[in-house]
VEXKOL-782555 format. One line per 4 residues: for each residue x, y, z of C-alpha. Coordinates in nm, 2 decimals. Example, Ala and Ser with C-alpha at 12.3 -4.5 7.8 and 13.67 -1.06 7.14 Angstrom:
REM VEXKOL-782555
1.23 -0.45 0.78 | 1.37 -0.11 0.71 .
//
This chain:
REM VEXKOL-782555
10.27 8.19 3.28 | 10.45 7.99 3.55 | 10.69 8.17 3.79 | 10.96 7.93 3.67 .
10.93 8.10 3.33 | 10.92 8.45 3.47 | 11.25 8.37 3.66 | 11.42 8.34 3.32 .
11.28 8.65 3.14 | 11.45 8.98 3.12 | 11.40 9.29 2.91 | 11.56 9.30 2.57 .
11.45 9.65 2.46 | 11.72 9.85 2.27 | 12.00 9.98 2.50 | 11.83 9.81 2.81 .
12.11 9.60 2.96 | 12.11 9.71 3.33 | 11.85 9.66 3.60 | 11.63 9.47 3.34 .
11.58 9.16 3.56 | 11.34 9.05 3.71 | 11.06 9.21 3.54 | 10.81 9.37 3.78 .
10.45 9.24 3.77 | 10.16 9.49 3.76 | 9.79 9.42 3.77 | 9.87 9.04 3.79 .
9.59 8.79 3.81 | 9.73 8.48 3.97 | 9.58 8.13 3.94 | 9.69 7.81 4.11 .
9.69 7.52 3.86 | 9.77 7.17 4.00 | 10.08 7.00 3.84 | 10.24 6.66 3.91 .
10.50 6.67 4.18 | 10.85 6.58 4.05 | 11.12 6.62 4.31 | 11.40 6.53 4.07 .
11.31 6.81 3.83 | 11.29 7.05 4.12 | 11.64 6.95 4.25 | 11.78 6.99 3.90 .
11.62 7.33 3.86 | 11.76 7.47 4.20 | 12.10 7.58 4.06 | 11.93 7.75 3.76 .
11.69 7.96 3.96 | 11.77 8.32 4.05 | 11.65 8.29 4.40 | 11.65 8.65 4.51 .
11.45 8.75 4.21 | 11.20 8.46 4.28 | 11.16 8.56 4.64 | 11.11 8.93 4.55 .
10.85 8.83 4.28 | 10.67 8.60 4.53 | 10.64 8.89 4.78 | 10.52 9.12 4.50 .
10.24 8.87 4.42 | 10.14 8.84 4.79 | 10.31 8.51 4.86 | 10.49 8.56 5.19 .
10.62 8.21 5.29 | 10.92 8.20 5.06 | 11.25 8.17 5.25 | 11.52 8.44 5.19 .
11.76 8.18 5.07 | 11.76 7.81 4.95 | 11.81 7.58 5.26 | 12.13 7.38 5.28 .
11.94 7.06 5.28 | 11.70 7.16 5.00 | 11.75 6.84 4.79 | 11.65 6.62 5.09 .
11.39 6.86 5.23 | 11.05 6.73 5.10 | 10.86 7.02 5.27 | 11.08 7.28 5.10 .
11.05 7.09 4.76 | 10.67 7.08 4.78 | 10.66 7.45 4.86 | 10.90 7.52 4.57 .
10.68 7.31 4.34 | 10.37 7.51 4.44 | 10.56 7.84 4.38 | 10.73 7.78 4.05 .
10.51 7.52 3.88 | 10.16 7.57 4.01 | 10.15 7.95 4.05 | 10.04 8.10 3.71 .
10.00 8.46 3.61 | 9.70 8.46 3.38 | 9.66 8.83 3.30 | 9.85 9.15 3.37 .
10.18 9.28 3.26 | 10.55 9.27 3.34 | 10.74 9.61 3.35 | 11.11 9.66 3.31 .
11.26 9.84 3.61 | 11.52 10.01 3.39 | 11.34 10.13 3.07 | 10.98 10.08 3.18 .
10.89 9.88 2.88 | 10.56 9.69 2.93 | 10.52 9.32 2.84 | 10.15 9.22 2.85 .
10.03 8.88 2.97 | 9.71 8.75 2.82 | 9.56 8.40 2.89 | 9.88 8.31 3.07 .
10.11 8.39 2.77 | 10.36 8.68 2.80 | 10.41 8.88 2.48 | 10.79 8.93 2.47 .
10.80 9.05 2.11 | 10.95 9.40 2.04 | 10.86 9.65 1.78 | 11.13 9.71 1.51 .
11.21 10.04 1.67 | 11.27 9.87 2.00 | 11.53 9.62 1.88 .
//
């Protein structure tokens, strides 16, 4: 699962509607998988990213070079765009779990695929 995907996921367990984003990684196995660089895509994604959640998640995974905020010149800053590309498109969580900070529900990740399905009693 790419970090761009993680940045859009939140807990949907029954009655869990506060402090349910971002989901916290536990026992995460991270792999870097090369992807084609597409600056246009990255520029279009910038307003859709929850930057604070992305920066927090990066630190949680041991990635320390993420700026605290998006630079003012992000769209023209190729160095920033390449770093963003590596972070959201090439960083994959292959195994582990995501845990809701509110209700502690666990979403397992197997072979890079998060299981976001809820049991009937959790809906």
